[in-house]
Structure formats: C-alpha cells, structure tokens
SETIBA-384846 format. One record per residue (C-alpha): residue number from 1; residue in one letter; chain; y negated, x negated, z negated. Coordinates in pm, 1 decimal. Layout:
! SETIBA-384846
[NUM 'A' 'A' [Y X Z]]
...
***
This chain:
! SETIBA-384846
[1 'X' 'A' [-850.2 455.0 1728.8]]
[2 'X' 'A' [-909.8 824.7 1692.4]]
[3 'X' 'A' [-1270.7 952.2 1725.8]]
[4 'X' 'A' [-1256.6 1110.3 1384.2]]
[5 'X' 'A' [-1306.4 872.2 1095.8]]
[6 'X' 'A' [-1073.8 1075.3 860.9]]
[7 'X' 'A' [-798.6 1065.8 1129.1]]
[8 'X' 'A' [-854.4 678.2 1159.8]]
[9 'X' 'A' [-808.8 648.4 782.3]]
[10 'X' 'A' [-495.3 859.5 783.6]]
[11 'X' 'A' [-344.2 665.0 1067.6]]
[12 'X' 'A' [-384.0 349.4 860.7]]
[13 'X' 'A' [-278.0 472.6 513.4]]
[14 'X' 'A' [-164.2 831.3 559.5]]
[15 'X' 'A' [198.4 757.3 475.6]]
[16 'X' 'A' [323.2 828.3 120.7]]
[17 'X' 'A' [471.9 481.6 97.6]]
[18 'X' 'A' [172.3 294.3 225.4]]
[19 'X' 'A' [-47.3 454.9 -44.7]]
[20 'X' 'A' [199.8 352.9 -311.4]]
[21 'X' 'A' [211.7 -4.1 -183.7]]
[22 'X' 'A' [-168.0 -6.7 -192.0]]
[23 'X' 'A' [-160.9 132.4 -549.9]]
[24 'X' 'A' [69.1 -147.8 -667.5]]
[25 'X' 'A' [-115.4 -425.0 -483.9]]
[26 'X' 'A' [-457.6 -321.9 -619.6]]
[27 'X' 'A' [-353.1 -489.8 -944.5]]
[28 'X' 'A' [-254.2 -813.0 -776.4]]
[29 'X' 'A' [0.1 -997.4 -577.7]]
[30 'X' 'A' [361.8 -871.0 -575.9]]
[31 'X' 'A' [686.5 -978.3 -424.0]]
[32 'X' 'A' [899.5 -741.9 -217.6]]
[33 'X' 'A' [1138.7 -668.9 -493.3]]
[34 'X' 'A' [858.5 -579.5 -729.9]]
[35 'X' 'A' [722.5 -336.2 -478.3]]
[36 'X' 'A' [1063.8 -178.8 -412.1]]
[37 'X' 'A' [1138.1 -138.4 -784.3]]
[38 'X' 'A' [795.8 15.6 -854.8]]
[39 'X' 'A' [813.6 259.9 -567.8]]
[40 'X' 'A' [1182.6 342.8 -634.8]]
[41 'X' 'A' [1319.2 594.7 -372.8]]
[42 'X' 'A' [1201.2 427.5 -53.8]]
[43 'X' 'A' [1472.5 248.0 150.8]]
[44 'X' 'A' [1428.6 -126.5 212.3]]
[45 'X' 'A' [1407.5 -58.8 588.5]]
[46 'X' 'A' [1126.9 189.6 552.6]]
[47 'X' 'A' [936.0 -20.4 302.5]]
[48 'X' 'A' [964.0 -327.5 523.6]]
[49 'X' 'A' [828.8 -131.0 820.5]]
[50 'X' 'A' [538.8 18.3 624.8]]
[51 'X' 'A' [440.5 -327.8 482.6]]
[52 'X' 'A' [471.1 -487.1 827.1]]
[53 'X' 'A' [241.9 -221.3 973.9]]
[54 'X' 'A' [-15.1 -274.9 698.7]]
[55 'X' 'A' [-1.7 -650.2 762.9]]
[56 'X' 'A' [-59.8 -591.3 1139.3]]
[57 'X' 'A' [-356.5 -364.6 1057.2]]
[58 'X' 'A' [-518.5 -625.1 835.4]]
[59 'X' 'A' [-478.1 -437.4 503.9]]
[60 'X' 'A' [-208.9 -660.5 348.1]]
[61 'X' 'A' [-164.2 -1037.4 356.3]]
[62 'X' 'A' [192.9 -1172.4 361.5]]
[63 'X' 'A' [243.4 -1528.9 229.5]]
[64 'X' 'A' [576.5 -1694.0 312.0]]
[65 'X' 'A' [691.3 -1988.7 103.9]]
[66 'X' 'A' [907.0 -2263.0 272.7]]
[67 'X' 'A' [1199.0 -2220.3 29.5]]
[68 'X' 'A' [1557.1 -2136.0 46.6]]
[69 'X' 'A' [1601.7 -1844.5 17.3]]
[70 'X' 'A' [1253.5 -1764.2 162.5]]
[71 'X' 'A' [1005.1 -1619.3 -84.3]]
[72 'X' 'A' [736.1 -1378.4 29.0]]
[73 'X' 'A' [434.3 -1245.7 -156.7]]
[74 'X' 'A' [205.4 -966.6 -64.2]]
[75 'X' 'A' [-153.5 -911.5 -159.2]]
[76 'X' 'A' [-442.2 -699.8 -34.8]]
[77 'X' 'A' [-689.8 -849.1 214.3]]
[78 'X' 'A' [-1052.1 -793.7 169.8]]
[79 'X' 'A' [-1022.6 -491.1 396.2]]
[80 'X' 'A' [-731.8 -358.1 186.2]]
[81 'X' 'A' [-930.6 -409.1 -130.6]]
[82 'X' 'A' [-1212.2 -200.6 16.0]]
[83 'X' 'A' [-979.9 92.8 -22.3]]
[84 'X' 'A' [-1004.3 80.7 -401.7]]
[85 'X' 'A' [-1262.6 365.9 -412.8]]
[86 'X' 'A' [-1041.9 580.2 -196.5]]
[87 'X' 'A' [-738.5 527.1 -426.4]]
[88 'X' 'A' [-950.8 579.2 -737.8]]
[89 'X' 'A' [-1074.0 911.6 -597.8]]
[90 'X' 'A' [-714.9 1016.4 -523.4]]
[91 'X' 'A' [-610.4 917.8 -873.8]]
[92 'X' 'A' [-899.7 1111.8 -1032.7]]
[93 'X' 'A' [-832.2 1415.9 -821.2]]
[94 'X' 'A' [-464.6 1406.3 -912.2]]
[95 'X' 'A' [-541.1 1376.8 -1275.8]]
[96 'X' 'A' [-781.2 1672.8 -1264.8]]
[97 'X' 'A' [-522.9 1879.3 -1075.1]]
[98 'X' 'A' [-237.7 1797.4 -1319.3]]
[99 'X' 'A' [-463.4 1880.0 -1621.9]]
[100 'X' 'A' [-564.1 2214.9 -1471.5]]
[101 'X' 'A' [-213.3 2314.2 -1360.0]]
[102 'X' 'A' [-1.7 2176.5 -1643.9]]
***
C-alpha cells in the first residue's frame, strides 16, 4: 500500500468504472447485467475486471448460485459500505459544480 492515504484510496476506487459500480451497489444487490445496463458504455471485459479487482480488495461480495446458467449477484461488503460518505461527498460536490456552471 502507498504511504499516502489518498493514494491508497485512489488505488482502490480511483477508476471511473469502480466508482460507478459502487454508486449502483450502494442501493443494494445487483446482478452483472443490471450493473452493465446502468453503467452503459463500459465493455463487459473491463467491467468484469473492475468487479473482480474490487472483490479481491474486499469491497464487493460476489455470490454465485449453483444454477444453469450460473447466476451471480454482487453486493457491497461492510468495507465497501464504509465508502458511502466518500460517494455522498462526490455527489454533493458534483451537484454544486453543475449548479454553478450550468
């Protein structure tokens, strides 16, 4: 981990797609297709890699159901949920910026 805490945070969620996945999972459990549809322009390969990275870092939980075809659901772990204030601050800042520069 980097010595700087800001750099640590950025290394975990500094990608545009990761932040959007977190935004969507804050409201509850989602399937891959729901995330892909909500985010839109991301490729399946990139989204899969980003989610996999967040699972490995303990931010996202992946639940696999023993069905054919396999069904997977994603939700935030307790650690991932602890990012809510960060996402709220980003949303508030974005809203302020948009209102002042509209």
